[in-house]
N, C-alpha and C positions, 0 to 999 in steps of 0.2 A: 504492499500499499504505500510505503515511503517512497518507493521509486517511481510509483504512479505520479504523487502527488508531486514529487520533484521535477518530471517531464511535463506534466500541466501546467506548471507554473513557468516552465522555462516558455512554453509558446503562449503564453498568455499575456506575457508582460508588457508587450506593444500593443496589444488589443484593446479596443474601447467598449464601453457596456452598450447593451442593446434592449429594445422592449423585450417582454416575456410572450413567448406563444408556446403552445403545447406540442411535444414532440411525439412520434408516434415509432414503435418498434412492433414489427410484426413479421411473418412467414409468408412466404410466396411458393407457388410451384407450377410448373408446366405442367405435368399430368394430370388429367381431369379424373383418375382413379388410381387405386393402389392396390397390388394383388399382394397375395402370398410368396414369399419367395424371389420376387423381383428388387433390384436395388431401385430407389429415386432419391432423386435430387432436391433440397430445401434448400431455399434462400433466405438470410435474414435481412432485412429491410429496414432502412432508417428513414421517417418522412419529417420533416420540420419545417417549420414557416420561421425560425429563428436561428440564428447562426450558432452552431454548438462546435465544440472541437474537441470533444471527449466524450467517450463512453464505454461503461463494462457491463458486464451481463454474464449472468448465469441461467443456461436454457434446462429443462429436466426433459431427459429421453424416458418417457415412460415403459414399463416393460411391456413387450408385445411387438417391438422395434430393435434392431440390432443394427448398433453405430458402427459404420464401416470406414469413414474417412470425413476431414476437415479441408478446406481448401481457401484462402483469402485471393484468388484469381480474381483481378478485375473490382478490387476492393476500393471505398474510398478511403480507408484508413493508410497513412501515409508511415504511421510510426507506431508499431505493435509493443505494448509494455506487457502483457502477456498473450502470445501468441494462442490461438483457439486449442484447447488442450481438452480431452474426454477423459473423465474418470470414472472407470466401469466400477467402483463400489457405490458410487454415490449417482450413477446413471446421470450425469450431468456434464456440460460443456459450457467451458466457461472462456471468456475473454476479455481483454481492455486495450484500447487503443487509442491514438490522439490522431486528429486532422489539422496538423497545424495553418493557421489562418481561418479558421473554420469551414463550415460548410453549411449551407442552407437548400434546400428542395430535396429531394427522392435519391437514394443512392444504397448499392447494396454493401452490406459490411462482410459476410464472409456467406459461403454456402457448404451444407453439408450431405452427406450420402447415408440414408438410412436401409434398411430391408425388414420388411413386414414378415413376421413371424406366427402372428395371429389374426384371424378374423374378427370383424368389429368396428366399433367407434372408438379411435383412440387419439387423444388431445397432445399437440405439443404447447409448450408454455415455457414462460420466462417465470424465474424466480424472484419474484418482487423483494423481497430482501436484498438482494443481492444484484440489483439490474438499475443502472442510472444513467443520465446524460446530462453532459456538465456545458451550459453557456460559455460561447466565446467573449468571457470577460477575464478582467485580471483577478477575480475573487474566485473563479470558477463555480458558480452559484449551480445547483443541480436545476436542469429544466422540467417542467411541469411534463411526464411524460406518461403515454396511454401504451400498456401492453397489450396487444393480442395474440390469442392463443389460435391455434389451427386444428381445427377435428377434421380426422380423416378416417375415412370409411375404407376398411379393408376389407377385401373379398377374393374368393377363390375365383382364378382367371390368369388371363396373361396381359400384359402390358408391352407395348413398344421397349424393347432393349434400350439401354442408355448406351451410344456410340460416342466412344471417348473422341473429343478432338485434338488432333495432333497440335503438340507445341513444341516448335524449333527454335524458338527465339528467347536468347536467354533473358533475364532481368534487367529492370532498366538501370542506366547508369546513375551512379552514387560517392557522394565524397565523404567519408569519415571524418570525425572530428574529435581532438583529444582534448579533454577539460579536465578540470576537479571542482568540488562543491565538498561544502563540510558534512553535506546532508548525505553524501552517495561516498559509500567505502571508506568513511573516516578521511576524508579529504584526499585520497588516493589518485593517481591519474587514472583517468576512466575515457574510456574508448566508445562514442558513440555514430550507431549507423543505422541505415535502413533505406529500403527500396521496395519496389512493387513486380510483382509478374503479372500482369494482364493474361496471360495464356494460364496456365494450370497451378499457379500461386508458389511462393515462397515455401521450400521444404526444411532449410536450415541454414544458418550463416557458420562460417569458418574463419579464425583470426591464425595470423601468423606473425611474431616478431622477430625481425633480422637486424642485425648489426651491419649488414650486407645488401644490395641491391642484387634479387635473383631475376634469371630472365627466365627459368622455367620453374615452374610451382610445384614439380614433383621433388624439389630439392628443398623444400620449404616444408618445416613441420606445421601441422594444422592441427587446430582445436576447435571444437565445434563452440559457437558462443551466442550469447543472447544480449544484444544492448538495452542498459549500458554495460560495460565488459570492463573488468578490472585490469589492468596493465600490470605485467611484472617488471619489479625493481623500480627505483625512487626516481626513476627519469623514463621518458617514453623512449623506445629503442627508433634507432635512427630509420627504418624502414618498417613500417605495419602493413601488412597485407590483411584485406577481408574480402573474403567470396561469399556470394549469394548462390545458393545453388536452389533451381525450382524442382517441382515434382517429376519433372521430366528427365532431371541430370542436368540441363541447360545450366553454365557456369558463367558468373558476369564478377569480375576481380577489382575491386578497387585499391589504391596505394595511398597511404598519408606517409609524408614526409614533415618533418618540423621546420615551420617557417625558418628558423634558424640551425642549420646543424653545420656543426664544424668539424673538420677531420683534426687528428691530432697535431699537425704542423700548424693548423688555422689556429688550434687554441692556444698553441705556445706564444704564436705570434700576437694573437689578442692578448695574452698575457703579460707578454713583455710591453706593447703599448700601454697597457692599463699602468705598469707599474713606474714607466717613463712618465705618464702623466700624473701622477700621485708624486713624485719625485720632485716634479717640475712646482705642482702647485705649493710645496712643503716650501721649496726654495724661494719662490713668489713671497711667501708668508715670511720667511725668515729676514729677507731683504727689506719688506716693509717694517717688521720691527726693529730692525736695527737702525735704516733710517729715521725713524721714529724715536729714537733713544736719543741719538746724535746730534 
């Protein structure tokens, strides 16, 4: 929760308060009917008349449905605080994300695939105690939100199979940022990153910290990561690689280098110049004191 509030604060600091209107979270399906044993896709839709910039939600997946997968392809969320994650014990799908700059209108937050296991009327719903939408304002006030359930009628029969769409495009280009804040990792250097994949959605991120620049990614040691990511060491590495991998295995790699990175020779040269400058200033002060006393 601390990480969520920290990131919300970062993207709302320069925004302007607006008037309050209700937002709506709902489910949407393309199929007219659901049959036992056939997978089907459900989209989670946000509809708002007022600019909002953050949402957190927990969806209840009732018995009678088997959860198969979740995808953030074509989402309006730019920065995931918690990527869609399904808990089999509680049968809940949770997520939270941020929309920098705010969003107004109707857009898809995510989509997930279920498979029906029993006939009858079964409802998909939001957990009202753990679902909220936040206004695009400096204080991040919760928006008055309507939560709409979806009643599904499951029957015996066949439906048109889901034909997967080929995704050969990598995730969108992005720029990692290194920062530090007392609220995150006790002020340690922290790496922030986020991108989108309009096709199959982002599957994971990986980070590699290296003292040297590498041309071939297979020479780097990669660690699965989530943003914000705590960097190793007291100072950031000279080269920090972040790669986003989508659900089809397409990869986009981004490189972060400190704005001012010096080689050892440049560091020695800079140190000599600083020492010379200090000696020069001290000499000037002594001369002024000498002339003042004479």
